[in-house]
Biopython code that builds the backbone (N, CA, C, O; Angstrom):
import numpy as np
from Bio.PDB.StructureBuilder import StructureBuilder

atoms = [
    (1, "UNK", "N", (85.303, -1.561, -160.631)),
    (1, "UNK", "CA", (84.791, -1.030, -159.384)),
    (1, "UNK", "C", (85.322, 0.649, -159.476)),
    (1, "UNK", "O", (86.387, 1.061, -159.936)),
    (2, "UNK", "N", (84.270, 1.383, -158.916)),
    (2, "UNK", "CA", (84.409, 2.758, -159.166)),
    (2, "UNK", "C", (84.887, 3.333, -157.947)),
    (2, "UNK", "O", (84.280, 3.096, -156.903)),
    (3, "UNK", "N", (86.062, 4.174, -157.957)),
    (3, "UNK", "CA", (86.559, 4.645, -156.758)),
    (3, "UNK", "C", (85.815, 6.213, -156.633)),
    (3, "UNK", "O", (85.662, 7.029, -157.542)),
    (4, "UNK", "N", (85.492, 6.309, -155.466)),
    (4, "UNK", "CA", (84.400, 7.551, -155.000)),
    (4, "UNK", "C", (85.458, 8.368, -154.088)),
    (4, "UNK", "O", (86.477, 7.873, -153.608)),
    (5, "UNK", "N", (85.040, 9.690, -153.937)),
    (5, "UNK", "CA", (86.142, 10.416, -153.104)),
    (5, "UNK", "C", (85.738, 10.474, -151.515)),
    (5, "UNK", "O", (86.515, 10.820, -150.626)),
    (6, "UNK", "N", (84.389, 10.074, -151.328)),
    (6, "UNK", "CA", (83.963, 9.941, -150.216)),
    (6, "UNK", "C", (84.007, 8.641, -149.553)),
    (6, "UNK", "O", (83.740, 8.576, -148.353)),
    (7, "UNK", "N", (84.356, 7.475, -150.302)),
    (7, "UNK", "CA", (84.591, 6.109, -149.592)),
    (7, "UNK", "C", (85.276, 5.261, -150.568)),
    (7, "UNK", "O", (85.380, 5.523, -151.766)),
    (8, "UNK", "N", (85.771, 4.145, -149.926)),
    (8, "UNK", "CA", (86.725, 3.210, -150.805)),
    (8, "UNK", "C", (85.715, 2.374, -151.699)),
    (8, "UNK", "O", (84.540, 2.183, -151.383)),
    (9, "UNK", "N", (86.258, 1.946, -152.740)),
    (9, "UNK", "CA", (85.289, 1.097, -153.546)),
    (9, "UNK", "C", (85.134, -0.595, -152.858)),
    (9, "UNK", "O", (86.073, -1.084, -152.230)),
    (10, "UNK", "N", (84.110, -1.193, -153.037)),
    (10, "UNK", "CA", (83.955, -2.638, -152.629)),
    (10, "UNK", "C", (84.023, -3.427, -153.478)),
    (10, "UNK", "O", (83.593, -3.148, -154.597)),
    (11, "UNK", "N", (84.584, -4.648, -153.203)),
    (11, "UNK", "CA", (84.738, -5.743, -154.153)),
    (11, "UNK", "C", (83.261, -6.410, -154.367)),
    (11, "UNK", "O", (82.354, -6.321, -153.539)),
    (12, "UNK", "N", (83.174, -7.081, -155.595)),
    (12, "UNK", "CA", (82.060, -7.791, -156.016)),
    (12, "UNK", "C", (81.374, -8.614, -154.713)),
    (12, "UNK", "O", (80.239, -8.349, -154.318)),
    (13, "UNK", "N", (82.238, -9.665, -154.094)),
    (13, "UNK", "CA", (82.021, -10.395, -153.202)),
    (13, "UNK", "C", (81.632, -9.830, -151.932)),
    (13, "UNK", "O", (80.798, -10.489, -151.311)),
    (14, "UNK", "N", (82.007, -8.855, -151.448)),
    (14, "UNK", "CA", (81.635, -7.923, -150.556)),
    (14, "UNK", "C", (79.983, -7.643, -150.685)),
    (14, "UNK", "O", (79.120, -7.990, -149.879)),
    (15, "UNK", "N", (79.794, -6.852, -152.046)),
    (15, "UNK", "CA", (78.538, -6.249, -152.180)),
    (15, "UNK", "C", (77.705, -7.175, -152.200)),
    (15, "UNK", "O", (76.735, -7.030, -151.456)),
    (16, "UNK", "N", (77.778, -8.377, -153.005)),
    (16, "UNK", "CA", (77.038, -9.679, -152.738)),
    (16, "UNK", "C", (76.575, -10.122, -151.367)),
    (16, "UNK", "O", (75.423, -10.476, -151.115)),
    (17, "UNK", "N", (77.500, -10.075, -150.570)),
    (17, "UNK", "CA", (77.413, -10.263, -149.054)),
    (17, "UNK", "C", (76.200, -9.415, -148.334)),
    (17, "UNK", "O", (75.310, -9.815, -147.584)),
    (18, "UNK", "N", (76.500, -8.048, -148.854)),
    (18, "UNK", "CA", (75.799, -6.808, -148.111)),
    (18, "UNK", "C", (74.239, -7.156, -148.889)),
    (18, "UNK", "O", (73.231, -7.145, -148.181)),
    (19, "UNK", "N", (74.168, -7.355, -149.864)),
    (19, "UNK", "CA", (72.838, -7.228, -150.563)),
    (19, "UNK", "C", (72.213, -8.549, -150.269)),
    (19, "UNK", "O", (70.986, -8.615, -150.339)),
    (20, "UNK", "N", (72.939, -9.671, -149.931)),
    (20, "UNK", "CA", (72.091, -11.148, -149.813)),
    (20, "UNK", "C", (71.990, -11.528, -148.361)),
    (20, "UNK", "O", (71.257, -12.464, -148.041)),
    (21, "UNK", "N", (72.814, -10.731, -147.291)),
    (21, "UNK", "CA", (73.077, -11.226, -146.122)),
    (21, "UNK", "C", (72.601, -9.953, -145.303)),
    (21, "UNK", "O", (71.810, -10.054, -144.365)),
    (22, "UNK", "N", (73.109, -8.817, -145.701)),
    (22, "UNK", "CA", (72.944, -7.584, -144.914)),
    (22, "UNK", "C", (74.352, -7.211, -144.297)),
    (22, "UNK", "O", (75.402, -7.853, -144.335)),
    (23, "UNK", "N", (74.051, -5.898, -143.677)),
    (23, "UNK", "CA", (75.455, -5.498, -142.940)),
    (23, "UNK", "C", (75.007, -4.490, -141.950)),
    (23, "UNK", "O", (75.687, -3.485, -141.746)),
    (24, "UNK", "N", (74.003, -4.690, -141.388)),
    (24, "UNK", "CA", (73.381, -4.033, -140.426)),
    (24, "UNK", "C", (72.508, -2.624, -140.821)),
    (24, "UNK", "O", (71.489, -2.256, -140.236)),
    (25, "UNK", "N", (73.204, -1.890, -142.027)),
    (25, "UNK", "CA", (72.394, -0.903, -142.576)),
    (25, "UNK", "C", (71.591, -1.458, -143.909)),
    (25, "UNK", "O", (70.467, -1.029, -144.167)),
    (26, "UNK", "N", (72.036, -2.125, -144.471)),
    (26, "UNK", "CA", (71.309, -2.960, -145.720)),
    (26, "UNK", "C", (70.781, -4.319, -145.279)),
    (26, "UNK", "O", (71.418, -5.073, -144.544)),
    (27, "UNK", "N", (69.738, -4.545, -145.708)),
    (27, "UNK", "CA", (69.220, -6.035, -145.527)),
    (27, "UNK", "C", (68.379, -6.583, -146.392)),
    (27, "UNK", "O", (67.450, -5.929, -146.867)),
    (28, "UNK", "N", (68.578, -7.710, -146.669)),
    (28, "UNK", "CA", (67.770, -8.386, -147.994)),
    (28, "UNK", "C", (66.309, -8.199, -148.064)),
    (28, "UNK", "O", (65.661, -8.460, -149.077)),
    (29, "UNK", "N", (65.804, -7.745, -146.977)),
    (29, "UNK", "CA", (64.350, -7.462, -147.006)),
    (29, "UNK", "C", (64.156, -6.058, -147.761)),
    (29, "UNK", "O", (63.044, -5.767, -148.204)),
    (30, "UNK", "N", (65.052, -5.348, -147.877)),
    (30, "UNK", "CA", (64.969, -3.929, -148.522)),
    (30, "UNK", "C", (64.673, -4.160, -150.022)),
    (30, "UNK", "O", (64.304, -3.253, -150.768)),
    (31, "UNK", "N", (64.855, -5.396, -150.394)),
    (31, "UNK", "CA", (64.776, -5.489, -152.151)),
    (31, "UNK", "C", (63.747, -6.301, -152.147)),
    (31, "UNK", "O", (63.496, -7.203, -151.348)),
    (32, "UNK", "N", (63.015, -5.864, -153.291)),
    (32, "UNK", "CA", (62.095, -6.958, -153.994)),
    (32, "UNK", "C", (62.337, -8.146, -153.993)),
    (32, "UNK", "O", (63.360, -8.366, -154.641)),
    (33, "UNK", "N", (61.831, -9.154, -153.521)),
    (33, "UNK", "CA", (62.136, -10.687, -153.590)),
    (33, "UNK", "C", (62.428, -11.331, -154.693)),
    (33, "UNK", "O", (63.212, -12.279, -154.734)),
    (34, "UNK", "N", (61.731, -10.796, -155.803)),
    (34, "UNK", "CA", (62.226, -11.369, -157.118)),
    (34, "UNK", "C", (63.394, -10.759, -157.788)),
    (34, "UNK", "O", (64.099, -11.435, -158.537)),
    (35, "UNK", "N", (63.606, -9.634, -157.576)),
    (35, "UNK", "CA", (64.672, -8.610, -158.087)),
    (35, "UNK", "C", (65.810, -9.462, -157.338)),
    (35, "UNK", "O", (66.730, -9.847, -158.059)),
    (36, "UNK", "N", (65.854, -9.802, -155.976)),
    (36, "UNK", "CA", (66.796, -10.482, -155.066)),
    (36, "UNK", "C", (67.263, -11.617, -155.713)),
    (36, "UNK", "O", (68.479, -11.726, -155.876)),
    (37, "UNK", "N", (66.469, -12.526, -156.131)),
    (37, "UNK", "CA", (66.497, -13.719, -156.605)),
    (37, "UNK", "C", (67.094, -13.700, -158.044)),
    (37, "UNK", "O", (67.847, -14.609, -158.393)),
    (38, "UNK", "N", (66.813, -12.811, -158.775)),
    (38, "UNK", "CA", (67.277, -12.752, -160.015)),
    (38, "UNK", "C", (68.885, -12.134, -159.969)),
    (38, "UNK", "O", (69.770, -12.501, -160.741)),
    (39, "UNK", "N", (69.036, -11.196, -158.973)),
    (39, "UNK", "CA", (70.393, -11.065, -158.461)),
    (39, "UNK", "C", (71.336, -12.293, -158.461)),
    (39, "UNK", "O", (72.223, -12.578, -159.265)),
    (40, "UNK", "N", (70.984, -12.842, -157.530)),
    (40, "UNK", "CA", (71.606, -14.011, -157.082)),
    (40, "UNK", "C", (71.805, -14.990, -158.166)),
    (40, "UNK", "O", (72.869, -15.599, -158.062)),
    (41, "UNK", "N", (71.030, -15.327, -159.241)),
    (41, "UNK", "CA", (71.113, -16.086, -160.121)),
    (41, "UNK", "C", (72.237, -15.529, -161.240)),
    (41, "UNK", "O", (72.944, -16.293, -161.898)),
    (42, "UNK", "N", (72.273, -14.270, -161.325)),
    (42, "UNK", "CA", (73.121, -13.932, -162.480)),
    (42, "UNK", "C", (74.595, -12.984, -161.662)),
    (42, "UNK", "O", (75.260, -12.289, -162.430)),
    (43, "UNK", "N", (74.903, -13.007, -160.549)),
    (43, "UNK", "CA", (76.016, -12.434, -159.778)),
    (43, "UNK", "C", (77.225, -12.769, -160.587)),
    (43, "UNK", "O", (77.892, -11.946, -161.214)),
    (44, "UNK", "N", (77.506, -14.400, -160.496)),
    (44, "UNK", "CA", (78.781, -14.469, -161.148)),
    (44, "UNK", "C", (78.858, -13.992, -162.253)),
    (44, "UNK", "O", (79.957, -13.481, -162.468)),
    (45, "UNK", "N", (77.889, -13.916, -163.362)),
    (45, "UNK", "CA", (78.124, -13.514, -164.371)),
    (45, "UNK", "C", (78.556, -11.901, -164.433)),
    (45, "UNK", "O", (79.081, -11.491, -165.469)),
    (46, "UNK", "N", (78.359, -11.103, -163.455)),
    (46, "UNK", "CA", (78.720, -9.881, -163.456)),
    (46, "UNK", "C", (80.386, -9.916, -163.018)),
    (46, "UNK", "O", (81.186, -9.064, -163.405)),
    (47, "UNK", "N", (80.725, -11.020, -162.173)),
    (47, "UNK", "CA", (82.279, -11.035, -161.935)),
    (47, "UNK", "C", (82.957, -11.260, -163.319)),
    (47, "UNK", "O", (83.914, -10.565, -163.657)),
    (48, "UNK", "N", (82.339, -12.455, -164.290)),
    (48, "UNK", "CA", (82.963, -12.504, -165.479)),
    (48, "UNK", "C", (83.203, -11.446, -166.468)),
    (48, "UNK", "O", (84.159, -11.262, -167.221)),
    (49, "UNK", "N", (82.049, -10.755, -166.282)),
    (49, "UNK", "CA", (82.038, -9.323, -167.321)),
    (49, "UNK", "C", (82.991, -8.446, -166.906)),
    (49, "UNK", "O", (83.752, -7.920, -167.719)),
    (50, "UNK", "N", (83.061, -8.147, -165.328)),
    (50, "UNK", "CA", (83.984, -7.167, -164.876)),
    (50, "UNK", "C", (85.389, -7.676, -165.239)),
    (50, "UNK", "O", (86.201, -6.844, -165.645)),
    (51, "UNK", "N", (85.734, -8.906, -165.136)),
    (51, "UNK", "CA", (87.204, -9.678, -165.398)),
    (51, "UNK", "C", (87.413, -9.566, -166.774)),
    (51, "UNK", "O", (88.549, -9.210, -167.087)),
    (52, "UNK", "N", (86.476, -9.813, -167.846)),
    (52, "UNK", "CA", (86.700, -9.546, -169.186)),
    (52, "UNK", "C", (86.965, -8.225, -169.772)),
    (52, "UNK", "O", (87.417, -8.067, -170.906)),
    (53, "UNK", "N", (86.610, -7.104, -168.797)),
    (53, "UNK", "CA", (86.810, -5.654, -169.296)),
    (53, "UNK", "C", (87.978, -5.209, -168.845)),
    (53, "UNK", "O", (88.299, -4.091, -169.248)),
    (54, "UNK", "N", (88.897, -5.901, -167.941)),
    (54, "UNK", "CA", (89.831, -5.155, -167.435)),
    (54, "UNK", "C", (90.917, -4.960, -168.406)),
    (54, "UNK", "O", (91.097, -5.689, -169.381)),
    (55, "UNK", "N", (91.656, -3.906, -168.083)),
    (55, "UNK", "CA", (92.684, -3.760, -169.242)),
    (55, "UNK", "C", (93.807, -4.610, -169.116)),
    (55, "UNK", "O", (94.694, -4.590, -169.969)),
]
sb = StructureBuilder()
sb.init_structure("model")
sb.init_model(0)
sb.init_chain("A")
sb.init_seg("    ")
for serial, (resi, resn, name, xyz) in enumerate(atoms, 1):
    if name == "N":
        sb.init_residue(resn, " ", resi, " ")
    sb.init_atom(name, np.array(xyz, "f"), 0.0, 1.0, " ", f" {name:<3s}", serial, name[0])
structure = sb.get_structure()
Protein backbone atom coordinates (compact mmCIF):
# COMPACT_ATOMS: atom_id res chain seq x y z
CA UNK A 1 0.00 0.00 0.00
CA UNK A 2 1.19 3.48 -0.73
CA UNK A 3 0.47 6.24 1.73
CA UNK A 4 -0.52 9.47 0.06
CA UNK A 5 -0.57 12.83 1.83
CA UNK A 6 -4.10 13.60 0.63
CA UNK A 7 -5.82 10.30 1.57
CA UNK A 8 -5.37 7.10 3.53
CA UNK A 9 -4.27 3.91 1.76
CA UNK A 10 -6.87 1.27 0.88
CA UNK A 11 -6.55 -2.42 1.63
CA UNK A 12 -6.57 -4.74 -1.38
CA UNK A 13 -9.96 -6.19 -0.40
CA UNK A 14 -11.57 -2.77 -0.33
CA UNK A 15 -9.99 -1.85 -3.66
CA UNK A 16 -11.26 -5.10 -5.18
CA UNK A 17 -14.75 -4.35 -3.87
CA UNK A 18 -14.73 -0.81 -5.30
CA UNK A 19 -13.64 -2.04 -8.73
CA UNK A 20 -15.95 -5.05 -8.92
CA UNK A 21 -19.04 -3.77 -7.05
CA UNK A 22 -18.64 0.00 -6.99
CA UNK A 23 -18.74 2.66 -4.29
CA UNK A 24 -20.96 5.37 -5.74
CA UNK A 25 -18.10 7.13 -7.51
CA UNK A 26 -16.54 4.17 -9.28
CA UNK A 27 -18.64 1.48 -10.94
CA UNK A 28 -17.68 -1.76 -12.68
CA UNK A 29 -19.21 -0.33 -15.87
CA UNK A 30 -16.38 2.23 -15.93
CA UNK A 31 -13.94 -0.54 -16.87
CA UNK A 32 -13.55 -2.52 -20.07
CA UNK A 33 -15.38 -5.81 -19.42
CA UNK A 34 -12.43 -7.93 -20.59
CA UNK A 35 -10.03 -6.02 -18.36
CA UNK A 36 -12.42 -6.34 -15.42
CA UNK A 37 -12.69 -10.12 -15.89
CA UNK A 38 -8.90 -10.42 -16.17
CA UNK A 39 -8.52 -8.39 -12.97
CA UNK A 40 -10.96 -10.68 -11.14
CA UNK A 41 -9.02 -13.77 -12.27
CA UNK A 42 -5.67 -12.52 -10.95
CA UNK A 43 -6.75 -10.44 -7.95
CA UNK A 44 -5.63 -13.03 -5.39
CA UNK A 45 -2.25 -13.26 -7.11
CA UNK A 46 -1.72 -9.59 -6.25
CA UNK A 47 -2.40 -10.35 -2.58
CA UNK A 48 0.20 -13.13 -2.64
CA UNK A 49 2.76 -10.87 -4.33
CA UNK A 50 2.10 -8.08 -1.84
CA UNK A 51 2.60 -10.39 1.13
CA UNK A 52 5.73 -11.97 -0.34
CA UNK A 53 7.32 -8.52 -0.72
CA UNK A 54 6.76 -7.43 2.89
CA UNK A 55 9.83 -6.81 5.01
